[in-house]
VOROVEX-748269 format. One record per atom (N, C-alpha, C): residue number from 1; residue in one letter; atom name; x, y, z. Coordinates in pm, 1 decimal. Layout:
BEGIN
k, r, a, x, y, z
NUM, A, CA, X, Y, Z
...
//
This chain:
BEGIN
k, r, a, x, y, z
1, M, N, -537.8, -4092.6, -1536.8
1, M, CA, -563.8, -4017.4, -1416.0
1, M, C, -707.2, -3965.2, -1423.7
2, T, N, -772.8, -3967.9, -1312.1
2, T, CA, -911.6, -3921.9, -1308.7
2, T, C, -917.1, -3770.2, -1313.6
3, E, N, -1036.5, -3720.0, -1338.0
3, E, CA, -1055.0, -3574.5, -1342.8
3, E, C, -1019.2, -3512.5, -1208.0
4, T, N, -1056.1, -3577.7, -1099.0
4, T, CA, -1024.3, -3528.0, -965.2
4, T, C, -873.3, -3527.8, -943.6
5, G, N, -805.8, -3633.6, -989.6
5, G, CA, -660.9, -3641.8, -976.7
5, G, C, -590.7, -3531.4, -1053.2
6, V, N, -638.3, -3503.1, -1173.7
6, V, CA, -580.5, -3395.7, -1255.0
6, V, C, -600.6, -3262.0, -1185.4
7, R, N, -721.8, -3240.6, -1131.5
7, R, CA, -752.2, -3114.9, -1064.4
7, R, C, -661.3, -3097.1, -941.8
8, K, N, -641.3, -3204.4, -863.7
8, K, CA, -555.7, -3195.8, -744.5
8, K, C, -410.9, -3168.9, -783.5
9, A, N, -363.0, -3233.8, -889.0
9, A, CA, -226.5, -3211.4, -935.6
9, A, C, -209.6, -3066.8, -981.3
10, T, N, -308.7, -3014.7, -1051.5
10, T, CA, -305.4, -2876.4, -1098.0
10, T, C, -305.8, -2780.6, -979.4
11, E, N, -385.2, -2810.9, -878.4
11, E, CA, -390.7, -2726.5, -759.6
11, E, C, -256.4, -2727.8, -686.1
12, R, N, -190.7, -2846.1, -681.0
12, R, CA, -60.5, -2855.2, -614.8
12, R, C, 41.7, -2767.7, -687.1
13, V, N, 44.4, -2774.7, -819.4
13, V, CA, 137.4, -2692.4, -896.6
13, V, C, 105.4, -2545.6, -875.3
14, S, N, -22.9, -2511.6, -875.5
14, S, CA, -64.9, -2373.6, -856.2
14, S, C, -23.7, -2323.4, -717.6
15, R, N, -43.4, -2407.5, -615.0
15, R, CA, -3.6, -2368.5, -480.1
15, R, C, 147.1, -2350.8, -472.4
16, R, N, 222.1, -2442.7, -536.6
16, R, CA, 367.1, -2431.9, -537.8
16, R, C, 409.0, -2299.7, -601.3
17, A, N, 350.8, -2268.1, -713.8
17, A, CA, 385.3, -2143.3, -782.8
17, A, C, 348.9, -2024.1, -696.2
18, S, N, 238.1, -2033.4, -624.8
18, S, CA, 198.4, -1920.5, -541.6
18, S, C, 288.6, -1907.5, -419.6
19, R, N, 363.2, -2012.2, -385.8
19, R, CA, 458.9, -2004.8, -274.9
19, R, C, 595.4, -1961.2, -325.9
20, G, N, 601.9, -1912.6, -447.5
20, G, CA, 727.4, -1862.1, -500.1
20, G, C, 806.5, -1962.7, -579.9
21, R, N, 749.6, -2075.8, -609.2
21, R, CA, 818.9, -2176.2, -689.7
21, R, C, 779.8, -2158.1, -835.6
22, T, N, 861.8, -2214.7, -922.2
22, T, CA, 828.5, -2212.1, -1064.1
22, T, C, 716.0, -2311.8, -1088.0
23, P, N, 650.2, -2305.2, -1201.7
23, P, CA, 542.7, -2401.1, -1229.5
23, P, C, 589.3, -2547.0, -1223.4
24, S, N, 716.0, -2572.2, -1249.7
24, S, CA, 767.2, -2709.0, -1242.8
24, S, C, 796.2, -2751.1, -1098.9
25, G, N, 785.6, -2657.7, -1004.4
25, G, CA, 810.6, -2688.6, -864.3
25, G, C, 951.9, -2656.4, -818.4
26, K, N, 1035.3, -2608.9, -910.9
26, K, CA, 1172.6, -2573.3, -874.3
26, K, C, 1172.6, -2440.3, -798.7
27, P, N, 1277.6, -2416.1, -717.8
27, P, CA, 1284.6, -2288.8, -644.9
27, P, C, 1288.4, -2169.3, -739.6
28, N, N, 1234.1, -2060.7, -693.5
28, N, CA, 1236.8, -1935.4, -767.6
28, N, C, 1383.2, -1896.1, -789.6
29, P, N, 1423.6, -1864.9, -912.7
29, P, CA, 1562.4, -1825.9, -939.4
29, P, C, 1608.2, -1706.5, -856.2
30, I, N, 1517.0, -1619.8, -819.6
30, I, CA, 1554.3, -1505.7, -735.1
30, I, C, 1591.6, -1554.7, -596.0
31, D, N, 1515.9, -1651.0, -542.8
31, D, CA, 1548.9, -1708.0, -412.3
31, D, C, 1683.9, -1779.4, -417.0
32, V, N, 1711.9, -1846.0, -528.1
32, V, CA, 1840.5, -1914.6, -544.8
32, V, C, 1953.5, -1810.9, -547.4
33, H, N, 1932.0, -1699.3, -617.5
33, H, CA, 2033.0, -1593.9, -624.4
33, H, C, 2058.9, -1534.4, -486.0
34, V, N, 1952.1, -1501.8, -414.9
34, V, CA, 1966.7, -1445.3, -279.9
34, V, C, 2042.3, -1543.8, -191.1
35, G, N, 2006.8, -1671.4, -199.7
35, G, CA, 2075.2, -1773.2, -121.1
35, G, C, 2222.8, -1783.3, -153.8
36, S, N, 2255.1, -1771.3, -282.7
36, S, CA, 2396.5, -1779.5, -321.3
36, S, C, 2473.6, -1659.0, -268.5
37, R, N, 2408.5, -1543.6, -261.2
37, R, CA, 2473.3, -1423.8, -205.7
37, R, C, 2493.0, -1438.1, -54.3
38, V, N, 2397.2, -1503.0, 14.4
38, V, CA, 2413.6, -1530.1, 157.6
38, V, C, 2535.9, -1619.3, 176.9
39, R, N, 2543.5, -1726.9, 97.8
39, R, CA, 2655.7, -1821.3, 108.7
39, R, C, 2788.0, -1752.3, 77.8
40, L, N, 2791.4, -1672.1, -28.3
40, L, CA, 2913.5, -1602.2, -66.6
40, L, C, 2962.6, -1513.6, 46.8
41, R, N, 2875.0, -1432.3, 103.1
41, R, CA, 2914.5, -1339.6, 209.7
41, R, C, 2956.4, -1416.0, 335.1
42, R, N, 2880.5, -1518.7, 370.9
42, R, CA, 2912.9, -1598.6, 489.4
42, R, C, 3051.2, -1660.8, 474.1
43, T, N, 3078.9, -1715.4, 356.6
43, T, CA, 3206.2, -1780.6, 330.9
43, T, C, 3320.7, -1679.1, 329.7
44, L, N, 3298.0, -1563.1, 268.7
44, L, CA, 3401.4, -1459.1, 268.3
44, L, C, 3436.3, -1413.4, 409.5
45, L, N, 3339.0, -1416.1, 498.4
45, L, CA, 3363.6, -1378.9, 637.9
45, L, C, 3426.6, -1493.2, 717.4
46, G, N, 3434.5, -1612.8, 656.1
46, G, CA, 3488.3, -1727.9, 726.5
46, G, C, 3392.9, -1781.5, 831.8
47, M, N, 3264.8, -1758.0, 811.6
47, M, CA, 3162.8, -1796.1, 908.3
47, M, C, 3101.2, -1930.6, 869.0
48, S, N, 3083.4, -2017.4, 963.1
48, S, CA, 3020.0, -2146.6, 935.4
48, S, C, 2868.1, -2130.4, 929.6
49, Q, N, 2802.7, -2228.1, 870.0
49, Q, CA, 2655.9, -2226.9, 868.7
49, Q, C, 2603.9, -2234.0, 1011.4
50, E, N, 2671.5, -2309.8, 1095.6
50, E, CA, 2629.5, -2321.9, 1235.3
50, E, C, 2635.8, -2187.9, 1307.1
51, H, N, 2744.2, -2113.4, 1284.0
51, H, CA, 2758.7, -1982.8, 1349.4
51, H, C, 2652.4, -1885.1, 1300.4
52, L, N, 2628.5, -1882.9, 1170.1
52, L, CA, 2524.7, -1794.8, 1116.2
52, L, C, 2388.9, -1833.5, 1171.9
53, A, N, 2362.0, -1963.5, 1176.1
53, A, CA, 2233.5, -2010.7, 1228.9
53, A, C, 2215.8, -1967.8, 1373.6
54, E, N, 2320.8, -1981.3, 1452.3
54, E, CA, 2313.6, -1942.4, 1593.8
54, E, C, 2284.9, -1793.1, 1607.6
55, A, N, 2351.6, -1712.8, 1525.3
55, A, CA, 2332.2, -1567.2, 1530.5
55, A, C, 2189.7, -1527.9, 1492.7
56, L, N, 2125.5, -1611.6, 1410.3
56, L, CA, 1989.1, -1582.5, 1364.7
56, L, C, 1882.2, -1654.9, 1447.1
57, G, N, 1926.4, -1744.0, 1536.0
57, G, CA, 1831.3, -1822.3, 1614.2
57, G, C, 1764.8, -1932.0, 1532.6
58, L, N, 1842.2, -1991.6, 1440.5
58, L, CA, 1790.8, -2096.0, 1351.8
58, L, C, 1875.3, -2221.1, 1365.7
59, T, N, 1836.5, -2325.7, 1293.4
59, T, CA, 1920.9, -2444.0, 1281.7
59, T, C, 2008.4, -2427.7, 1157.4
60, F, N, 2121.5, -2498.3, 1154.6
60, F, CA, 2207.6, -2485.7, 1036.5
60, F, C, 2138.8, -2543.4, 913.4
61, Q, N, 2043.7, -2637.5, 934.2
61, Q, CA, 1969.3, -2692.4, 820.5
61, Q, C, 1885.1, -2583.4, 753.8
62, Q, N, 1829.7, -2493.3, 835.2
62, Q, CA, 1751.2, -2383.3, 779.5
62, Q, C, 1841.0, -2291.7, 697.1
63, V, N, 1960.6, -2265.5, 746.6
63, V, CA, 2055.9, -2182.7, 671.5
63, V, C, 2089.9, -2251.8, 539.9
64, Q, N, 2110.4, -2384.1, 543.3
64, Q, CA, 2137.5, -2459.4, 419.7
64, Q, C, 2024.5, -2440.9, 319.8
65, K, N, 1901.6, -2449.7, 366.5
65, K, CA, 1785.8, -2435.3, 277.2
65, K, C, 1779.2, -2294.3, 219.5
66, Y, N, 1809.4, -2192.9, 299.9
66, Y, CA, 1812.9, -2056.3, 247.8
66, Y, C, 1919.7, -2044.3, 139.8
67, E, N, 2037.2, -2099.2, 166.6
67, E, CA, 2148.6, -2085.9, 72.4
67, E, C, 2122.6, -2158.2, -59.0
68, R, N, 2047.0, -2265.3, -57.1
68, R, CA, 2012.1, -2337.5, -179.5
68, R, C, 1892.7, -2274.7, -250.4
69, G, N, 1821.0, -2187.3, -182.6
69, G, CA, 1700.2, -2129.6, -240.6
69, G, C, 1579.5, -2218.1, -219.5
70, A, N, 1596.3, -2328.3, -144.4
70, A, CA, 1485.6, -2420.9, -120.6
70, A, C, 1377.9, -2355.5, -34.8
71, N, N, 1419.9, -2269.7, 58.0
71, N, CA, 1325.6, -2192.4, 139.4
71, N, C, 1343.8, -2045.4, 108.5
72, R, N, 1234.1, -1974.9, 105.0
72, R, CA, 1239.2, -1831.8, 76.5
72, R, C, 1279.8, -1754.5, 200.7
73, V, N, 1347.4, -1643.7, 179.8
73, V, CA, 1389.9, -1557.5, 289.6
73, V, C, 1289.3, -1443.3, 300.5
74, G, N, 1222.8, -1435.6, 413.5
74, G, CA, 1126.5, -1327.9, 436.5
74, G, C, 1196.6, -1195.6, 463.1
75, A, N, 1120.6, -1088.3, 461.8
75, A, CA, 1176.2, -953.9, 478.4
75, A, C, 1248.0, -937.6, 612.2
76, S, N, 1188.0, -983.8, 720.9
76, S, CA, 1251.4, -966.9, 851.5
76, S, C, 1379.2, -1050.2, 860.8
77, R, N, 1378.4, -1169.3, 802.8
77, R, CA, 1497.7, -1254.5, 804.9
77, R, C, 1607.6, -1192.5, 717.1
78, L, N, 1569.0, -1133.0, 604.5
78, L, CA, 1665.2, -1066.6, 517.5
78, L, C, 1732.0, -950.4, 592.1
79, F, N, 1651.4, -878.3, 668.7
79, F, CA, 1704.5, -768.8, 750.1
79, F, C, 1804.3, -823.2, 852.0
80, D, N, 1767.7, -932.9, 920.6
80, D, CA, 1857.7, -995.2, 1018.3
80, D, C, 1986.6, -1042.8, 951.0
81, L, N, 1973.7, -1105.2, 834.4
81, L, CA, 2091.8, -1151.5, 760.6
81, L, C, 2184.1, -1035.2, 726.4
82, S, N, 2124.9, -923.7, 685.1
82, S, CA, 2207.8, -808.1, 648.2
82, S, C, 2285.9, -756.6, 768.7
83, R, N, 2224.6, -761.3, 886.2
83, R, CA, 2291.7, -716.0, 1007.9
83, R, C, 2404.0, -811.6, 1047.4
84, V, N, 2374.4, -941.9, 1049.6
84, V, CA, 2472.9, -1041.1, 1092.6
84, V, C, 2589.8, -1047.8, 994.0
85, L, N, 2559.5, -1037.2, 863.8
85, L, CA, 2664.3, -1046.6, 761.6
85, L, C, 2727.0, -911.1, 728.8
86, D, N, 2676.8, -806.0, 795.4
86, D, CA, 2732.0, -670.4, 781.9
86, D, C, 2732.0, -621.0, 637.0
87, V, N, 2616.8, -631.7, 573.3
87, V, CA, 2598.0, -580.4, 437.3
87, V, C, 2461.4, -512.6, 430.1
88, P, N, 2442.7, -420.2, 336.9
88, P, CA, 2308.7, -363.6, 318.2
88, P, C, 2215.8, -468.5, 255.5
89, V, N, 2087.8, -454.2, 273.8
89, V, CA, 1990.6, -550.6, 220.5
89, V, C, 2005.1, -565.2, 69.3
90, D, N, 2032.7, -456.0, 0.2
90, D, CA, 2041.5, -465.6, -146.1
90, D, C, 2160.7, -549.1, -192.9
91, Y, N, 2255.3, -579.5, -103.7
91, Y, CA, 2367.1, -667.8, -138.8
91, Y, C, 2315.8, -801.8, -192.4
92, F, N, 2208.4, -852.2, -133.4
92, F, CA, 2157.3, -984.1, -170.3
92, F, C, 2098.9, -987.4, -311.8
93, F, N, 2073.0, -870.0, -367.8
93, F, CA, 2014.9, -862.5, -502.2
93, F, C, 2114.3, -811.5, -606.4
94, E, N, 2235.7, -778.0, -562.0
94, E, CA, 2337.6, -729.7, -655.5
94, E, C, 2376.4, -840.0, -752.6
95, D, N, 2419.5, -799.0, -869.8
95, D, CA, 2467.7, -890.8, -974.3
95, D, C, 2360.6, -986.7, -1023.5
96, M, N, 2234.5, -954.8, -999.9
96, M, CA, 2125.7, -1040.2, -1049.3
96, M, C, 2099.2, -1002.1, -1194.5
97, G, N, 2112.6, -1098.2, -1281.0
97, G, CA, 2091.2, -1072.6, -1422.6
97, G, C, 1944.6, -1054.3, -1457.1
98, D, N, 1921.4, -990.3, -1569.7
98, D, CA, 1784.4, -969.1, -1616.5
98, D, C, 1711.1, -1100.9, -1635.6
99, E, N, 1785.6, -1204.1, -1679.0
99, E, CA, 1722.5, -1333.4, -1702.5
99, E, C, 1670.9, -1395.1, -1572.3
100, V, N, 1741.6, -1369.9, -1461.5
100, V, CA, 1695.9, -1420.2, -1331.2
100, V, C, 1571.6, -1343.6, -1288.1
101, M, N, 1574.3, -1211.8, -1302.9
101, M, CA, 1457.5, -1131.0, -1266.7
101, M, C, 1335.9, -1171.3, -1349.3
102, A, N, 1358.2, -1196.5, -1476.9
102, A, CA, 1248.0, -1234.7, -1565.0
102, A, C, 1197.6, -1374.9, -1534.7
103, A, N, 1278.4, -1455.5, -1465.7
103, A, CA, 1240.8, -1593.4, -1436.8
103, A, C, 1154.9, -1606.8, -1312.5
104, S, N, 1122.7, -1497.1, -1248.7
104, S, CA, 1033.5, -1504.8, -1133.3
104, S, C, 898.3, -1557.3, -1181.1
105, P, N, 839.9, -1654.2, -1109.9
105, P, CA, 712.0, -1711.3, -1155.7
105, P, C, 603.9, -1607.2, -1179.5
106, R, N, 611.4, -1495.7, -1112.2
106, R, CA, 511.4, -1390.0, -1131.7
106, R, C, 517.7, -1333.7, -1273.9
107, H, N, 634.5, -1341.8, -1335.6
107, H, CA, 653.5, -1282.8, -1468.2
107, H, C, 676.7, -1384.2, -1578.5
108, M, N, 682.3, -1510.4, -1543.3
108, M, CA, 724.3, -1606.7, -1644.1
108, M, C, 608.3, -1684.4, -1704.1
109, V, N, 626.4, -1721.9, -1826.9
109, V, CA, 539.4, -1820.0, -1888.7
109, V, C, 621.4, -1947.3, -1895.1
110, H, N, 733.1, -1942.7, -1964.2
110, H, CA, 831.0, -2051.0, -1966.2
110, H, C, 967.7, -1986.3, -1959.8
111, A, N, 1021.6, -1978.3, -1839.5
111, A, CA, 1149.9, -1910.3, -1821.9
111, A, C, 1263.7, -1997.8, -1871.1
112, T, N, 1356.3, -1932.4, -1934.7
112, T, CA, 1480.0, -1999.7, -1971.2
112, T, C, 1591.7, -1914.3, -1913.9
113, V, N, 1671.7, -1975.1, -1831.4
113, V, CA, 1780.2, -1903.7, -1767.8
113, V, C, 1910.0, -1951.4, -1830.6
114, D, N, 1989.6, -1856.2, -1879.6
114, D, CA, 2118.7, -1890.2, -1937.6
114, D, C, 2209.2, -1947.8, -1830.2
115, P, N, 2303.2, -2033.6, -1867.9
115, P, CA, 2396.4, -2084.6, -1768.5
115, P, C, 2475.6, -1970.1, -1707.0
116, P, N, 2517.6, -1984.5, -1581.9
116, P, CA, 2590.2, -1875.5, -1517.6
116, P, C, 2724.1, -1850.0, -1585.4
117, D, N, 2768.7, -1727.7, -1575.8
117, D, CA, 2898.5, -1686.7, -1628.0
117, D, C, 3007.9, -1765.3, -1555.7
118, I, N, 3113.5, -1805.7, -1627.7
118, I, CA, 3220.6, -1887.2, -1569.5
118, I, C, 3287.0, -1814.9, -1453.0
119, A, N, 3303.5, -1683.8, -1462.3
119, A, CA, 3363.8, -1607.5, -1351.6
119, A, C, 3276.8, -1617.4, -1226.7
120, E, N, 3145.6, -1613.1, -1245.0
120, E, CA, 3052.1, -1625.2, -1132.1
120, E, C, 3065.1, -1762.8, -1066.9
121, V, N, 3077.3, -1867.1, -1147.6
121, V, CA, 3092.1, -2003.0, -1096.7
121, V, C, 3223.2, -2015.0, -1018.6
122, L, N, 3331.1, -1963.2, -1075.5
122, L, CA, 3460.9, -1971.3, -1009.0
122, L, C, 3462.1, -1895.5, -876.7
123, M, N, 3399.1, -1778.7, -872.8
123, M, CA, 3396.9, -1699.4, -750.0
123, M, C, 3314.5, -1764.9, -640.2
124, A, N, 3223.7, -1852.2, -675.3
124, A, CA, 3139.7, -1918.2, -575.9
124, A, C, 3204.8, -2044.1, -519.3
125, Q, N, 3316.5, -2087.7, -577.9
125, Q, CA, 3381.4, -2209.5, -529.8
125, Q, C, 3455.4, -2182.2, -399.2
126, R, N, 3450.0, -2279.1, -309.2
126, R, CA, 3513.2, -2265.4, -177.6
126, R, C, 3663.0, -2235.9, -190.5
127, E, N, 3731.1, -2305.6, -281.0
127, E, CA, 3874.5, -2286.7, -298.9
127, E, C, 3905.8, -2141.2, -334.2
128, T, N, 3827.6, -2082.3, -422.8
128, T, CA, 3848.9, -1943.2, -462.8
128, T, C, 3828.3, -1850.3, -344.3
129, L, N, 3720.5, -1873.5, -269.6
129, L, CA, 3690.0, -1787.2, -155.6
129, L, C, 3797.5, -1797.8, -47.8
130, E, N, 3846.3, -1918.9, -23.2
130, E, CA, 3952.2, -1936.7, 75.8
130, E, C, 4080.9, -1869.0, 30.4
131, L, N, 4110.6, -1879.3, -98.8
131, L, CA, 4229.9, -1814.5, -153.3
131, L, C, 4220.7, -1662.7, -138.7
132, V, N, 4105.4, -1605.7, -169.2
132, V, CA, 4086.6, -1460.6, -157.8
132, V, C, 4100.7, -1416.3, -11.8
133, R, N, 4039.4, -1491.9, 79.9
133, R, CA, 4051.0, -1457.3, 222.3
133, R, C, 4197.0, -1464.4, 267.0
134, A, N, 4268.1, -1569.8, 228.2
134, A, CA, 4408.4, -1584.5, 267.0
134, A, C, 4492.5, -1470.7, 209.4
135, Y, N, 4465.6, -1435.3, 85.4
135, Y, CA, 4538.9, -1326.8, 19.1
135, Y, C, 4522.6, -1196.5, 97.2
136, Y, N, 4400.9, -1163.5, 135.8
136, Y, CA, 4377.4, -1037.4, 205.4
136, Y, C, 4420.8, -1040.7, 351.8
137, R, N, 4456.2, -1157.7, 403.4
137, R, CA, 4513.8, -1165.2, 538.7
137, R, C, 4663.6, -1134.8, 537.1
138, I, N, 4724.4, -1130.0, 419.6
138, I, CA, 4866.4, -1094.6, 409.6
138, I, C, 4877.7, -945.1, 440.1
139, A, N, 4941.3, -914.6, 551.1
139, A, CA, 4945.7, -775.3, 598.3
139, A, C, 5038.1, -686.6, 514.6
140, D, N, 5148.9, -740.5, 469.4
140, D, CA, 5248.2, -662.0, 397.2
140, D, C, 5205.3, -645.3, 251.0
141, P, N, 5180.8, -520.1, 207.4
141, P, CA, 5136.3, -497.1, 69.2
141, P, C, 5236.7, -545.4, -35.5
142, E, N, 5365.5, -538.5, -4.0
142, E, CA, 5467.6, -583.0, -99.2
142, E, C, 5462.8, -735.2, -115.7
143, V, N, 5444.0, -806.2, -6.6
143, V, CA, 5432.6, -951.8, -13.5
143, V, C, 5305.5, -989.5, -89.9
144, R, N, 5196.5, -917.0, -62.0
144, R, CA, 5070.2, -942.3, -132.7
144, R, C, 5089.7, -922.7, -282.4
145, K, N, 5164.0, -819.1, -321.6
145, K, CA, 5190.8, -793.2, -463.1
145, K, C, 5271.9, -907.9, -523.5
146, Q, N, 5369.3, -959.1, -449.1
146, Q, CA, 5451.4, -1069.9, -498.6
146, Q, C, 5368.6, -1197.4, -515.5
147, V, N, 5276.4, -1223.1, -423.0
147, V, CA, 5188.6, -1340.0, -434.5
147, V, C, 5101.3, -1325.4, -559.0
148, H, N, 5051.3, -1204.9, -582.3
148, H, CA, 4969.9, -1178.1, -700.8
148, H, C, 5050.1, -1203.6, -828.4
149, E, N, 5172.8, -1153.4, -831.7
149, E, CA, 5258.3, -1172.7, -949.4
149, E, C, 5291.8, -1320.5, -969.5
150, L, N, 5314.7, -1393.2, -860.2
150, L, CA, 5342.3, -1536.3, -868.8
150, L, C, 5222.2, -1611.1, -928.3
151, A, N, 5104.7, -1579.5, -879.1
151, A, CA, 4983.1, -1645.4, -931.3
151, A, C, 4965.2, -1616.3, -1079.8
152, R, N, 4989.8, -1493.9, -1120.1
152, R, CA, 4978.1, -1459.0, -1262.3
152, R, C, 5081.7, -1532.8, -1345.2
153, A, N, 5202.7, -1548.0, -1292.4
153, A, CA, 5308.9, -1616.1, -1365.8
153, A, C, 5280.4, -1766.1, -1378.6
154, L, N, 5218.7, -1825.2, -1277.8
154, L, CA, 5191.9, -1969.8, -1280.3
154, L, C, 5073.2, -2006.5, -1368.5
155, G, N, 4979.4, -1915.3, -1384.0
155, G, CA, 4861.3, -1943.3, -1466.0
155, G, C, 4887.3, -1913.0, -1612.0
156, P, N, 4800.1, -1964.4, -1700.0
156, P, CA, 4817.3, -1934.1, -1842.9
156, P, C, 4792.6, -1785.5, -1868.6
157, S, N, 4861.3, -1733.4, -1967.6
157, S, CA, 4840.8, -1592.5, -2000.4
157, S, C, 4706.8, -1574.3, -2069.8
158, A, N, 4661.6, -1450.8, -2075.5
158, A, CA, 4531.1, -1421.7, -2137.5
158, A, C, 4531.4, -1459.5, -2285.2
159, A, N, 4648.0, -1461.3, -2348.2
159, A, CA, 4656.5, -1494.0, -2490.6
159, A, C, 4645.6, -1644.5, -2516.3
160, D, N, 4669.2, -1726.2, -2409.2
160, D, CA, 4666.2, -1873.9, -2426.8
160, D, C, 4526.0, -1926.1, -2448.6
//
């Protein structure tokens, strides 16, 4: 590669990092976390990407990019998201681990992010979210308690 080619490649990486990406060009882990919180809340509300996009005046593709962390969420959009999803703005930053905060390109030299906790992975799965929503739609507290006991009986015990 020529000197000019190396310089242009370096400038591209630098520009990417200055747009909130990691030096490798991957999305900022904080943006990924915020996006996952948007997806979690939207799914818990039973809201489609299309409905959220319509409420925000966006396309559903833009919502997809926000949820993946591919596009950054600006302050005004974060405010709009908090209103539409009925959560405070700080909701989007809750449960963010120190390793994610440290992985922001502004603070990183070579970030290493530990794999997510298994409980976090399970809670983000559609099946889990649908099950939780269905459970809380059971109006009778006694029936809800019986469903809970049934689920505990069918699954392996903590000692297994």
